[in-house]
N, C-alpha and C positions, 0 to 999 in steps of 0.2 A: 767442378766446371759450372761454371755461370751459362745461360744460356744464347744465341747471335738468333738475331729480326732476321725478314725475310731476303735484309739486302747482307748479310755479313755480319752485319757490324754488332758488337756484347749487345745484348739489351740493359745491363746494368753502366751505365755509362760510359767509356771507354774502357775501362786499364789496361791498356798496350793496345789495344782490337786497332784491324785493319780500318783505314777511316774515320770520322769522326764524330764527338756523340750523338747519341737518338736527343734530338733537340736542339744539337748544335747549329745555329747558323752567321756561322764567322764568314763562311763560303760562301751569304747573301748579300748581293750587292747591292746595286742601283735596278737591276735586272733587264738594262739596258741593251746589249748582247742577247740576251733570251730573246726579249720582244722583234729585238732584228730580225735579224731566229726568227722566227715563226714569223715574222709579214712576209722578208725572202722565202719562206716554204710555199704559207701558203697563198700570200696573196689576197684576193678579193675577198676568198671565200672567209677569213679571217673575218670578215667583218660584213654579221649578215645583216648588221643595219638595226636592231634593237637595244642597246646599249646610247646611253645622254653624248656618249662617249663618239662613237660612230655617226650618231643623228648627225653633233654639232660638225661634225667631218665632213659629210655630207652636205651639207647645209654648205661649209666653209667653198666645199667642190663647187658644189652648184653657181654660187653668189661668181665665182670665178673667171667659172663658162661663161653667165649672162654677163658678165665687164668685156670675156672675149669676143664678144658681139652674140653669141649665141652656139648652140649644136652644132649649126647649118655652118655657119663663118668656121669651124672646129678643121687643120686636117686632120692626119691619122695621128700625126710625127706631134702635133702640140696636143692631140691629146693628151699625149702614151706623157708626156712632161708634166701635165695637170694630175695627172693619176702620180706621177712618180714627188711632185710636192705634196700632192694630196698624203703621199705618206711615209713623206719626213716631217711634217706638221703635223702627225700624228707623234712619230718619233719624240719630237722636241714637245714639242707638250705632255706629253710621258719625263722623261727626265722633268721639263722642270715642275708639272706637280707633285715628282720626285723629291726634288728637292727642295724645295716650298714647304714640305712636311721633316724637314733635318729642318736639327732646333738648330745648325753651324752650318757655316757653311766652309769654318778650316778645320781643322784634325788640330788638335790641340799639341799630342805626340809626336805627329810632325811639321807639329809649326808651317803646317804648309794645305792652300784648298785643297777641296775633293778633290779626286782626280779628274771625276764625273763632270766637274764643271767645264774642265778644259777638254772634255768629251763633245760634253753638246757644241761648244761652236762653232768646231767642221757640220757640224745637222746644219744648223744654223747658214752659216754661207751656202749648202748646195741648197737650203727651205729659197736665199738669196737670189742665190744666178738660177734657180729655175723661174726664180718668178720674174728675175731681166729677163728671162730668154723668151719670157711668157708675155712678155712688155709693162711698162707700170701705167700704160694712157687704159685709158677706156673708152669701150670703140661701139660703134654707136651699129643698132644690130639694120640691115638690113630691111629697108619695110619696101611694098610697091606706092608706087606712086598713085595720089590720088582717082587721075585719069581709071590708069587702071583697075583700080578697087571700084571706079562708082562703075563702070567698065563690066566686071562681072559682075555687081552688086546686081546692076538692076541692066542690065543689055542691053548698052547703045546709044549709051554716049560719046559720041562723037570726039570733041573741041571743047573747051574748056574758053571763055574770052567772050569778049565785043561778039554778039552776034551769034555766038552755036549755042544752036538747041540742040535740044537727044532727041532719038527717036516715038517718045513716048508723048511729047507735047502736044 
């Protein structure tokens, strides 16, 4: 009798036992579903900020927020859409990275493109939809007027223009 590993599989290949042989990677595909499930379950806790991918994603998110006029201008709803867009971008970038590592995007046996290529499009469409909802135009941040700034900074300038003087003169 051959010994089994901790998962109940036979240690020497898989002569008729349950499950694939040890080391068999046939069930491992692109990992998209696993990544999607992990992001949904863990949310932001998954993205702790130490990896290069997360740093790039956070930089992208910061740029989006800046383009929308800054955090002060965002409603809770828009911020939620920004977060959804960031998750979609993470998924899309991961799928794209996997696709670019493949020797071919066509399965020669089936004479068809890889299924993940078809799964990629809805992710890209969702990201585009979130970005459209946020708006494609860059919005200027609201800044205080020069008069308000000078009044705060130097205390006491009343008006600008001909004949206007501050109290400090």
